[in-house]
Biopython code that builds the backbone (N, CA, C, O; Angstrom):
import numpy as np
from Bio.PDB.StructureBuilder import StructureBuilder

atoms = [
    (1, "PRO", "N", (97.413, 66.154, 113.541)),
    (1, "PRO", "CA", (98.798, 66.469, 113.236)),
    (1, "PRO", "C", (98.982, 66.880, 111.771)),
    (1, "PRO", "O", (98.139, 66.612, 110.916)),
    (2, "LEU", "N", (100.098, 67.529, 111.521)),
    (2, "LEU", "CA", (100.489, 67.964, 110.176)),
    (2, "LEU", "C", (101.847, 67.376, 109.836)),
    (2, "LEU", "O", (102.684, 67.156, 110.712)),
    (3, "ILE", "N", (102.051, 67.128, 108.561)),
    (3, "ILE", "CA", (103.378, 66.767, 108.062)),
    (3, "ILE", "C", (103.592, 67.518, 106.755)),
    (3, "ILE", "O", (102.693, 67.605, 105.918)),
    (4, "THR", "N", (104.787, 68.056, 106.596)),
    (4, "THR", "CA", (105.137, 68.749, 105.352)),
    (4, "THR", "C", (106.298, 68.029, 104.705)),
    (4, "THR", "O", (107.327, 67.791, 105.338)),
    (5, "LYS", "N", (106.130, 67.684, 103.449)),
    (5, "LYS", "CA", (107.166, 67.019, 102.655)),
    (5, "LYS", "C", (107.654, 68.027, 101.628)),
    (5, "LYS", "O", (106.855, 68.697, 100.973)),
    (6, "GLU", "N", (108.976, 68.132, 101.490)),
    (6, "GLU", "CA", (109.574, 69.109, 100.585)),
    (6, "GLU", "C", (110.250, 68.397, 99.425)),
    (6, "GLU", "O", (110.987, 67.430, 99.616)),
    (7, "TYR", "N", (109.989, 68.889, 98.219)),
    (7, "TYR", "CA", (110.599, 68.368, 96.994)),
    (7, "TYR", "C", (111.335, 69.515, 96.306)),
    (7, "TYR", "O", (110.788, 70.608, 96.157)),
    (8, "LYS", "N", (112.548, 69.271, 95.897)),
    (8, "LYS", "CA", (113.339, 70.271, 95.176)),
    (8, "LYS", "C", (113.576, 69.776, 93.756)),
    (8, "LYS", "O", (113.884, 68.604, 93.543)),
    (9, "PHE", "N", (113.430, 70.676, 92.785)),
    (9, "PHE", "CA", (113.659, 70.297, 91.400)),
    (9, "PHE", "C", (114.066, 71.508, 90.577)),
    (9, "PHE", "O", (113.867, 72.652, 90.986)),
    (10, "CYS", "N", (114.629, 71.241, 89.430)),
    (10, "CYS", "CA", (115.056, 72.275, 88.489)),
    (10, "CYS", "C", (114.299, 72.096, 87.180)),
    (10, "CYS", "O", (113.933, 70.979, 86.812)),
    (11, "ALA", "N", (114.069, 73.185, 86.489)),
    (11, "ALA", "CA", (113.428, 73.138, 85.179)),
    (11, "ALA", "C", (114.065, 74.201, 84.294)),
    (11, "ALA", "O", (114.454, 75.270, 84.764)),
    (12, "ALA", "N", (114.163, 73.892, 83.007)),
    (12, "ALA", "CA", (114.765, 74.828, 82.060)),
    (12, "ALA", "C", (113.774, 75.134, 80.938)),
    (12, "ALA", "O", (112.920, 74.315, 80.597)),
    (13, "HIS", "N", (113.910, 76.323, 80.380)),
    (13, "HIS", "CA", (113.072, 76.724, 79.254)),
    (13, "HIS", "C", (113.742, 77.881, 78.528)),
    (13, "HIS", "O", (114.771, 78.402, 78.958)),
    (14, "GLN", "N", (113.144, 78.257, 77.443)),
    (14, "GLN", "CA", (113.585, 79.447, 76.720)),
    (14, "GLN", "C", (112.349, 80.110, 76.137)),
    (14, "GLN", "O", (111.325, 79.464, 75.919)),
    (15, "TYR", "N", (112.457, 81.395, 75.892)),
    (15, "TYR", "CA", (111.367, 82.124, 75.249)),
    (15, "TYR", "C", (111.680, 82.252, 73.768)),
    (15, "TYR", "O", (112.793, 82.615, 73.386)),
    (16, "TRP", "N", (110.695, 81.951, 72.941)),
    (16, "TRP", "CA", (110.864, 82.049, 71.499)),
    (16, "TRP", "C", (109.503, 81.925, 70.846)),
    (16, "TRP", "O", (108.700, 81.075, 71.232)),
    (17, "ASN", "N", (109.243, 82.755, 69.875)),
    (17, "ASN", "CA", (108.012, 82.692, 69.099)),
    (17, "ASN", "C", (108.401, 82.367, 67.665)),
    (17, "ASN", "O", (109.031, 83.177, 66.985)),
    (18, "ASP", "N", (108.021, 81.176, 67.209)),
    (18, "ASP", "CA", (108.381, 80.729, 65.856)),
    (18, "ASP", "C", (107.792, 81.605, 64.753)),
    (18, "ASP", "O", (108.290, 81.607, 63.628)),
    (19, "ASP", "N", (106.751, 82.336, 65.067)),
    (19, "ASP", "CA", (106.125, 83.204, 64.068)),
    (19, "ASP", "C", (106.870, 84.525, 63.882)),
    (19, "ASP", "O", (106.554, 85.287, 62.969)),
    (20, "TRP", "N", (107.859, 84.806, 64.740)),
    (20, "TRP", "CA", (108.621, 86.039, 64.678)),
    (20, "TRP", "C", (109.998, 85.799, 64.085)),
    (20, "TRP", "O", (110.488, 84.670, 64.050)),
    (21, "THR", "N", (110.603, 86.861, 63.626)),
    (21, "THR", "CA", (111.983, 86.780, 63.153)),
    (21, "THR", "C", (112.914, 86.669, 64.354)),
    (21, "THR", "O", (112.522, 86.937, 65.490)),
    (22, "GLU", "N", (114.144, 86.271, 64.082)),
    (22, "GLU", "CA", (115.137, 86.201, 65.148)),
    (22, "GLU", "C", (115.335, 87.584, 65.780)),
    (22, "GLU", "O", (115.479, 87.713, 66.996)),
    (23, "GLU", "N", (115.337, 88.609, 64.929)),
    (23, "GLU", "CA", (115.524, 89.971, 65.424)),
    (23, "GLU", "C", (114.413, 90.377, 66.397)),
    (23, "GLU", "O", (114.685, 90.968, 67.442)),
    (24, "LYS", "N", (113.150, 90.055, 66.047)),
    (24, "LYS", "CA", (112.040, 90.413, 66.935)),
    (24, "LYS", "C", (112.097, 89.609, 68.231)),
    (24, "LYS", "O", (111.856, 90.156, 69.307)),
    (25, "ASN", "N", (112.415, 88.311, 68.142)),
    (25, "ASN", "CA", (112.549, 87.493, 69.357)),
    (25, "ASN", "C", (113.595, 88.086, 70.291)),
    (25, "ASN", "O", (113.368, 88.197, 71.496)),
    (26, "LEU", "N", (114.742, 88.466, 69.733)),
    (26, "LEU", "CA", (115.799, 89.059, 70.554)),
    (26, "LEU", "C", (115.368, 90.395, 71.139)),
    (26, "LEU", "O", (115.707, 90.719, 72.277)),
    (27, "SER", "N", (114.626, 91.166, 70.367)),
    (27, "SER", "CA", (114.157, 92.464, 70.826)),
    (27, "SER", "C", (113.167, 92.326, 71.985)),
    (27, "SER", "O", (113.229, 93.083, 72.954)),
    (28, "VAL", "N", (112.269, 91.370, 71.883)),
    (28, "VAL", "CA", (111.227, 91.204, 72.899)),
    (28, "VAL", "C", (111.737, 90.440, 74.127)),
    (28, "VAL", "O", (111.463, 90.827, 75.263)),
    (29, "PHE", "N", (112.480, 89.350, 73.890)),
    (29, "PHE", "CA", (112.868, 88.457, 74.988)),
    (29, "PHE", "C", (114.291, 88.650, 75.492)),
    (29, "PHE", "O", (114.632, 88.176, 76.576)),
    (30, "GLY", "N", (115.123, 89.337, 74.724)),
    (30, "GLY", "CA", (116.506, 89.553, 75.152)),
    (30, "GLY", "C", (117.251, 88.240, 75.360)),
    (30, "GLY", "O", (117.102, 87.308, 74.570)),
    (31, "ASP", "N", (118.053, 88.165, 76.424)),
    (31, "ASP", "CA", (118.857, 86.973, 76.693)),
    (31, "ASP", "C", (118.022, 85.747, 77.045)),
    (31, "ASP", "O", (118.547, 84.634, 77.051)),
    (32, "ASP", "N", (116.734, 85.923, 77.339)),
    (32, "ASP", "CA", (115.886, 84.784, 77.692)),
    (32, "ASP", "C", (115.564, 83.886, 76.495)),
    (32, "ASP", "O", (114.884, 82.873, 76.659)),
    (33, "VAL", "N", (116.040, 84.237, 75.296)),
    (33, "VAL", "CA", (115.885, 83.320, 74.161)),
    (33, "VAL", "C", (116.828, 82.125, 74.314)),
    (33, "VAL", "O", (116.644, 81.092, 73.670)),
    (34, "LYS", "N", (117.827, 82.277, 75.163)),
    (34, "LYS", "CA", (118.747, 81.167, 75.447)),
    (34, "LYS", "C", (118.119, 80.276, 76.512)),
    (34, "LYS", "O", (117.365, 80.743, 77.365)),
    (35, "ASN", "N", (118.449, 78.963, 76.447)),
    (35, "ASN", "CA", (117.987, 78.066, 77.500)),
    (35, "ASN", "C", (118.503, 78.556, 78.837)),
    (35, "ASN", "O", (119.681, 78.879, 78.989)),
    (36, "HIS", "N", (117.611, 78.606, 79.792)),
    (36, "HIS", "CA", (118.007, 78.977, 81.147)),
    (36, "HIS", "C", (117.102, 78.242, 82.126)),
    (36, "HIS", "O", (115.981, 77.861, 81.787)),
    (37, "GLY", "N", (117.595, 78.048, 83.333)),
    (37, "GLY", "CA", (116.860, 77.237, 84.292)),
    (37, "GLY", "C", (116.499, 77.981, 85.556)),
    (37, "GLY", "O", (117.005, 79.066, 85.844)),
    (38, "HIS", "N", (115.614, 77.364, 86.291)),
    (38, "HIS", "CA", (115.165, 77.884, 87.573)),
    (38, "HIS", "C", (115.114, 76.727, 88.570)),
    (38, "HIS", "O", (114.890, 75.578, 88.191)),
    (39, "ASN", "N", (115.322, 77.041, 89.826)),
    (39, "ASN", "CA", (115.213, 76.051, 90.891)),
    (39, "ASN", "C", (113.888, 76.281, 91.613)),
    (39, "ASN", "O", (113.487, 77.418, 91.863)),
    (40, "TYR", "N", (113.222, 75.183, 91.941)),
    (40, "TYR", "CA", (111.927, 75.266, 92.591)),
    (40, "TYR", "C", (111.906, 74.403, 93.838)),
    (40, "TYR", "O", (112.637, 73.419, 93.946)),
    (41, "ILE", "N", (111.055, 74.789, 94.778)),
    (41, "ILE", "CA", (110.777, 73.987, 95.958)),
    (41, "ILE", "C", (109.261, 73.823, 96.042)),
    (41, "ILE", "O", (108.520, 74.806, 96.065)),
    (42, "LEU", "N", (108.817, 72.587, 96.086)),
    (42, "LEU", "CA", (107.405, 72.264, 96.256)),
    (42, "LEU", "C", (107.227, 71.714, 97.664)),
    (42, "LEU", "O", (107.862, 70.726, 98.033)),
    (43, "ARG", "N", (106.370, 72.347, 98.444)),
    (43, "ARG", "CA", (106.075, 71.864, 99.794)),
    (43, "ARG", "C", (104.619, 71.423, 99.834)),
    (43, "ARG", "O", (103.715, 72.177, 99.477)),
    (44, "ILE", "N", (104.413, 70.197, 100.273)),
    (44, "ILE", "CA", (103.071, 69.644, 100.399)),
    (44, "ILE", "C", (102.820, 69.379, 101.879)),
    (44, "ILE", "O", (103.572, 68.650, 102.526)),
    (45, "THR", "N", (101.766, 69.973, 102.403)),
    (45, "THR", "CA", (101.407, 69.772, 103.810)),
    (45, "THR", "C", (100.133, 68.944, 103.874)),
    (45, "THR", "O", (99.136, 69.251, 103.220)),
    (46, "ILE", "N", (100.190, 67.897, 104.669)),
    (46, "ILE", "CA", (99.074, 66.975, 104.849)),
    (46, "ILE", "C", (98.587, 67.093, 106.293)),
    (46, "ILE", "O", (99.387, 67.130, 107.229)),
    (47, "LYS", "N", (97.275, 67.152, 106.458)),
    (47, "LYS", "CA", (96.670, 67.181, 107.788)),
    (47, "LYS", "C", (95.700, 66.009, 107.884)),
    (47, "LYS", "O", (94.931, 65.755, 106.957)),
    (48, "GLY", "N", (95.738, 65.314, 108.981)),
    (48, "GLY", "CA", (94.808, 64.206, 109.144)),
    (48, "GLY", "C", (95.078, 63.437, 110.417)),
    (48, "GLY", "O", (95.797, 63.897, 111.304)),
    (49, "LYS", "N", (94.495, 62.273, 110.489)),
    (49, "LYS", "CA", (94.671, 61.411, 111.641)),
    (49, "LYS", "C", (95.806, 60.430, 111.390)),
    (49, "LYS", "O", (95.987, 59.945, 110.273)),
    (50, "THR", "N", (96.557, 60.148, 112.423)),
    (50, "THR", "CA", (97.646, 59.175, 112.326)),
    (50, "THR", "C", (97.057, 57.772, 112.205)),
    (50, "THR", "O", (96.147, 57.403, 112.947)),
    (51, "ASN", "N", (97.590, 56.995, 111.259)),
    (51, "ASN", "CA", (97.176, 55.611, 111.094)),
    (51, "ASN", "C", (97.667, 54.804, 112.292)),
    (51, "ASN", "O", (98.867, 54.761, 112.563)),
    (52, "SER", "N", (96.757, 54.175, 113.001)),
    (52, "SER", "CA", (97.135, 53.456, 114.222)),
    (52, "SER", "C", (98.002, 52.235, 113.937)),
    (52, "SER", "O", (98.777, 51.818, 114.798)),
    (53, "ASP", "N", (97.886, 51.656, 112.743)),
    (53, "ASP", "CA", (98.705, 50.483, 112.401)),
    (53, "ASP", "C", (100.140, 50.870, 112.066)),
    (53, "ASP", "O", (101.086, 50.266, 112.573)),
    (54, "SER", "N", (100.302, 51.885, 111.207)),
    (54, "SER", "CA", (101.645, 52.248, 110.733)),
    (54, "SER", "C", (102.298, 53.335, 111.590)),
    (54, "SER", "O", (103.524, 53.439, 111.639)),
    (55, "GLY", "N", (101.480, 54.137, 112.258)),
    (55, "GLY", "CA", (102.018, 55.271, 113.004)),
    (55, "GLY", "C", (102.300, 56.483, 112.128)),
    (55, "GLY", "O", (102.835, 57.485, 112.605)),
    (56, "PHE", "N", (101.947, 56.398, 110.864)),
    (56, "PHE", "CA", (102.193, 57.491, 109.920)),
    (56, "PHE", "C", (100.905, 58.225, 109.586)),
    (56, "PHE", "O", (99.811, 57.666, 109.675)),
    (57, "LEU", "N", (101.051, 59.464, 109.206)),
    (57, "LEU", "CA", (99.922, 60.274, 108.773)),
    (57, "LEU", "C", (99.545, 59.947, 107.327)),
    (57, "LEU", "O", (98.374, 59.989, 106.949)),
    (58, "ILE", "N", (100.567, 59.620, 106.526)),
    (58, "ILE", "CA", (100.365, 59.302, 105.103)),
    (58, "ILE", "C", (101.465, 58.342, 104.662)),
    (58, "ILE", "O", (102.558, 58.328, 105.229)),
    (59, "ASP", "N", (101.166, 57.555, 103.661)),
    (59, "ASP", "CA", (102.171, 56.673, 103.066)),
    (59, "ASP", "C", (103.106, 57.543, 102.225)),
    (59, "ASP", "O", (102.739, 57.971, 101.130)),
    (60, "LEU", "N", (104.310, 57.805, 102.730)),
    (60, "LEU", "CA", (105.240, 58.708, 102.040)),
    (60, "LEU", "C", (105.710, 58.147, 100.709)),
    (60, "LEU", "O", (105.958, 58.911, 99.776)),
    (61, "GLN", "N", (105.838, 56.830, 100.600)),
    (61, "GLN", "CA", (106.222, 56.252, 99.304)),
    (61, "GLN", "C", (105.128, 56.502, 98.270)),
    (61, "GLN", "O", (105.425, 56.769, 97.106)),
    (62, "GLY", "N", (103.874, 56.417, 98.683)),
    (62, "GLY", "CA", (102.760, 56.708, 97.785)),
    (62, "GLY", "C", (102.735, 58.176, 97.386)),
    (62, "GLY", "O", (102.471, 58.507, 96.230)),
    (63, "LEU", "N", (103.011, 59.053, 98.343)),
    (63, "LEU", "CA", (103.078, 60.479, 98.039)),
    (63, "LEU", "C", (104.211, 60.774, 97.071)),
    (63, "LEU", "O", (104.035, 61.533, 96.118)),
    (64, "ASN", "N", (105.379, 60.175, 97.310)),
    (64, "ASN", "CA", (106.514, 60.370, 96.388)),
    (64, "ASN", "C", (106.164, 59.907, 94.982)),
    (64, "ASN", "O", (106.496, 60.578, 94.005)),
    (65, "LYS", "N", (105.502, 58.775, 94.875)),
    (65, "LYS", "CA", (105.116, 58.249, 93.561)),
    (65, "LYS", "C", (104.148, 59.207, 92.869)),
    (65, "LYS", "O", (104.293, 59.480, 91.677)),
    (66, "LEU", "N", (103.169, 59.716, 93.603)),
    (66, "LEU", "CA", (102.187, 60.647, 93.034)),
    (66, "LEU", "C", (102.877, 61.926, 92.560)),
    (66, "LEU", "O", (102.602, 62.401, 91.458)),
    (67, "VAL", "N", (103.761, 62.483, 93.371)),
    (67, "VAL", "CA", (104.466, 63.718, 92.997)),
    (67, "VAL", "C", (105.317, 63.473, 91.755)),
    (67, "VAL", "O", (105.330, 64.298, 90.841)),
    (68, "ASN", "N", (106.027, 62.348, 91.714)),
    (68, "ASN", "CA", (106.877, 62.060, 90.546)),
    (68, "ASN", "C", (106.056, 61.858, 89.287)),
    (68, "ASN", "O", (106.505, 62.221, 88.200)),
    (69, "GLU", "N", (104.858, 61.286, 89.404)),
    (69, "GLU", "CA", (103.995, 61.114, 88.230)),
    (69, "GLU", "C", (103.461, 62.454, 87.726)),
    (69, "GLU", "O", (103.374, 62.676, 86.518)),
    (70, "LYS", "N", (103.106, 63.337, 88.644)),
    (70, "LYS", "CA", (102.478, 64.601, 88.258)),
    (70, "LYS", "C", (103.481, 65.692, 87.921)),
    (70, "LYS", "O", (103.185, 66.617, 87.164)),
    (71, "LEU", "N", (104.666, 65.571, 88.492)),
    (71, "LEU", "CA", (105.690, 66.588, 88.283)),
    (71, "LEU", "C", (106.521, 66.190, 87.112)),
    (71, "LEU", "O", (107.454, 66.904, 86.747)),
]
sb = StructureBuilder()
sb.init_structure("model")
sb.init_model(0)
sb.init_chain("A")
sb.init_seg("    ")
for serial, (resi, resn, name, xyz) in enumerate(atoms, 1):
    if name == "N":
        sb.init_residue(resn, " ", resi, " ")
    sb.init_atom(name, np.array(xyz, "f"), 0.0, 1.0, " ", f" {name:<3s}", serial, name[0])
structure = sb.get_structure()
């Protein structure tokens, strides 16, 4: 069997090179010098055998903890 767990998150960034003048940063990056964000979806698919004791393919709390630590 397969199970897919979906995680949604947002992240923000801006483009800027400290070695450049403000004028050059604006020329190269335009409006992206301002903080702006993006929305992401991470899908993790697990394949394996179902645990006969729990009835689950994977410990979802453990997976959530791992994703939160790495993300």
